[in-house]
N, C-alpha and C positions, 0 to 999 in steps of 0.2 A: 225667039230668043234660040241661038245656035246650043250648041251641045259643047261646046268650048264655053259661051258663057255660064253655063249651069256647073259645069266643072270646074269655072273660077268661082262661080257661088258656094259651092260646097267649100271649096280648100278656103273661102275665106272665114264659111261659118266653121269650119276644124278650127281653124285658127284662132278665133272668138274664144271656142270653147276652152280649148288648148291655154288662151291667154287667163280666161276667166279661174279653171282648174288652178294655176298655178299660183295664182293671187290666195285662192281658196288656199290652197298648201302652206302656203307664207304665212298665213294671219295663224294657224290651227298651231306650227311651227311656233310663232312667237309668240303666240299663249300657251304653247307648254313650257318653253324656253322661262316667259315669265313667272309659271305657277313655281318651276324647279326653284328659280332666284326667291320664290314666298319662301317654300319649304326651308332652305338651306336659314337662311334669316329666323325661321321660328325654330330651327334647331341649333342656330347660333354658330361657337365654336364645337361644340360638341360634332359637328359633321366635321370639320375643318380639323380638325384631333385627330380620328378617326382614319380623314384619308391620310392622312399626315403619318400617323403610325402603319397604316399597310406599307405607305412606300419607303420606310425607313426596313421594314421585313422585307420586302421584295429587295432593296439594296444589300442589306446583310446576307441574303441567301446567296444572290448573285456572287456576293465575294467571297461565302465560306466555297462555293462551286471553283471559282478562278483560285482561290489557292491551293486547293486538292491536287 
C-alpha cells in the first residue's frame, strides 16, 4: 500500500466520521425541537399569548420612537 492509498483511506475515514457526527447533531436538534414543541403544548395558549404581547409591545415602542 502506497502513501497515496493511505491518504485516501484516511480521507475516507474522516469523511465517514463527519457524516456520522452530522447525523448525530441532526438527531439531537430534532430531539430538542420536539421537546420544545412538547413544552409549548403543555403551556398552551399562555406561551403564545406571552409572545404576542411581547411582539405588540415591541411594535408599540417602535411606533413611539418613529413618531418622535
